[in-house]
C-alpha positions in Angstrom: -16.9 41.2 4.5 -15.7 37.6 4.9 -14.5 38.3 8.4 -17.8 39.8 9.4 -19.7 36.7 8.2 -17.3 34.4 9.9 -17.6 36.4 13.2 -21.4 36.3 12.9 -21.3 32.5 12.3 -19.1 32.0 15.3 -21.4 34.0 17.5 -24.5 32.1 16.3 -22.7 28.8 16.9 -21.7 29.9 20.4 -25.3 31.0 21.1 -26.6 27.6 19.9 -24.1 25.8 22.1 -25.1 27.8 25.2 -28.8 27.1 24.6 -28.0 23.4 24.1 -26.0 23.2 27.3 -28.7 25.1 29.2 -31.3 22.7 27.9 -29.4 19.7 29.1 -29.0 21.0 32.6 -32.3 22.7 33.0 -34.6 20.6 30.8 -37.4 18.5 32.0 -36.7 16.1 34.8 -36.0 12.6 33.7 -38.6 9.9 34.5 -37.6 7.6 37.3 -38.8 4.1 38.2 -41.8 4.9 40.4 -41.4 1.6 42.3 -37.9 2.5 43.3 -38.8 6.0 44.2 -41.8 4.7 46.3 -39.5 2.2 48.0 -36.9 4.9 48.9 -39.6 7.2 50.3 -41.4 4.5 52.1 -38.2 3.3 53.8 -37.6 6.7 55.3 -41.3 7.3 56.2 -41.9 3.9 57.7 -45.1 1.9 57.6 -45.6 1.0 61.3 -49.1 2.1 62.3 -50.0 2.9 58.7 -52.4 1.4 56.1 -52.2 1.6 52.4 -55.0 3.6 50.8 -57.0 2.5 47.7 -58.4 4.5 44.8 -61.7 5.2 46.7 -59.8 6.7 49.7 -57.6 8.7 47.3 -60.8 10.2 45.8 -62.4 10.8 49.2 -59.4 12.5 50.8 -58.0 14.4 47.8 -60.7 14.5 45.2 -58.3 12.9 42.7 -59.1 10.0 40.4 -56.3 7.4 40.7 -57.1 6.0 37.3 -56.1 9.3 35.7 -52.6 9.3 37.4 -49.6 7.6 36.0 -48.7 6.1 39.4 -49.6 6.8 43.0 -49.1 5.6 46.5 -51.1 6.5 49.6 -50.5 5.7 53.3 -52.7 6.9 56.1 -52.6 6.3 59.8 -54.5 3.4 61.2 -55.6 5.5 64.2 -58.2 8.0 63.3 -56.7 10.4 65.9 -53.4 10.5 64.0 -52.6 12.7 61.1 -49.5 11.0 59.7 -49.9 10.6 56.0 -47.9 10.0 52.8 -49.0 10.6 49.2 -46.6 10.1 46.4 -47.9 10.7 42.9 -46.5 10.5 39.4 -48.7 12.7 37.2 -49.5 12.4 33.5 -48.9 16.1 32.9 -47.6 19.3 34.5 -51.2 20.6 34.8 -52.2 17.5 36.7 -49.2 17.8 39.0 -50.4 21.3 39.9 -53.9 20.0 40.6 -52.6 17.3 42.9 -50.4 19.8 44.7 -53.5 22.0 45.3 -55.4 19.0 46.5 -52.7 18.2 49.0 -52.7 21.8 50.2 -56.5 21.6 50.7 -56.1 18.2 52.5 -53.6 19.8 54.9 -55.9 22.7 55.6 -58.9 20.4 56.2 -56.9 18.3 58.6 -55.8 21.4 60.5 -59.4 22.6 60.8 -60.4 19.1 62.0 -57.8 19.0 64.8 -57.7 22.7 65.8 -58.5 23.2 69.5 -58.0 19.6 70.7 -55.0 18.1 68.9 -52.0 20.5 69.2 -49.5 17.8 68.4 -51.4 16.9 65.2 -51.7 20.5 64.2 -48.0 21.1 64.6 -47.3 18.1 62.4 -49.7 19.5 59.8 -48.0 23.0 60.1 -44.7 21.3 59.3 -45.9 19.0 56.5 -44.1 18.8 53.2 -45.8 19.5 49.9 -43.3 19.2 47.1 -44.0 19.3 43.4 -41.2 18.3 41.1 -42.9 17.9 37.7 -44.3 15.3 37.1 -44.0 14.1 40.7 -45.9 15.3 43.8 -45.1 14.4 47.4 -47.3 15.2 50.4 -45.9 14.1 53.9 -47.3 14.6 57.3 -44.8 13.1 59.7 -42.1 13.9 62.3 -39.7 12.8 59.6 -41.3 14.9 56.8 -38.0 16.7 55.9 -36.1 13.4 55.8 -38.8 12.0 53.5 -38.5 15.1 51.3 -34.7 14.6 51.1 -35.2 10.9 50.0 -37.8 12.0 47.5 -35.5 14.6 45.9 -32.5 12.3 46.0 -34.6 9.6 44.2 -35.4 12.0 41.4 
């Protein structure tokens, strides 16, 4: 009887240990310094020919209220005929991250519709855009260097 109880206790402790280790490696992503993440992403993306967007532009393009986000950074092309764009967001919740991701997807579709038929290079950039959600962060990139920016984003997390 004592052996059975001892074996049961060992199995329970082993199970607890496995759950603890799994939680450490698969738990929620740690928070990073947004300014550092922004800098790393911005360095790869580049700012030549870009302008920084304000809260009004964020709301107009994405329908997102910047005041409700933990942090955000928006770059758009200075030229109206260019589609290059960068949106980096730290959300306040998982639900909000999902909403921002959906807003980025809608923005990409809207831009594709706007440039369809007369801007094949822009449409190709939009087809190859990156929309990456890594709770609580969201990245939206339209650029020839989109995959490189995504790599910098993931590395920064």
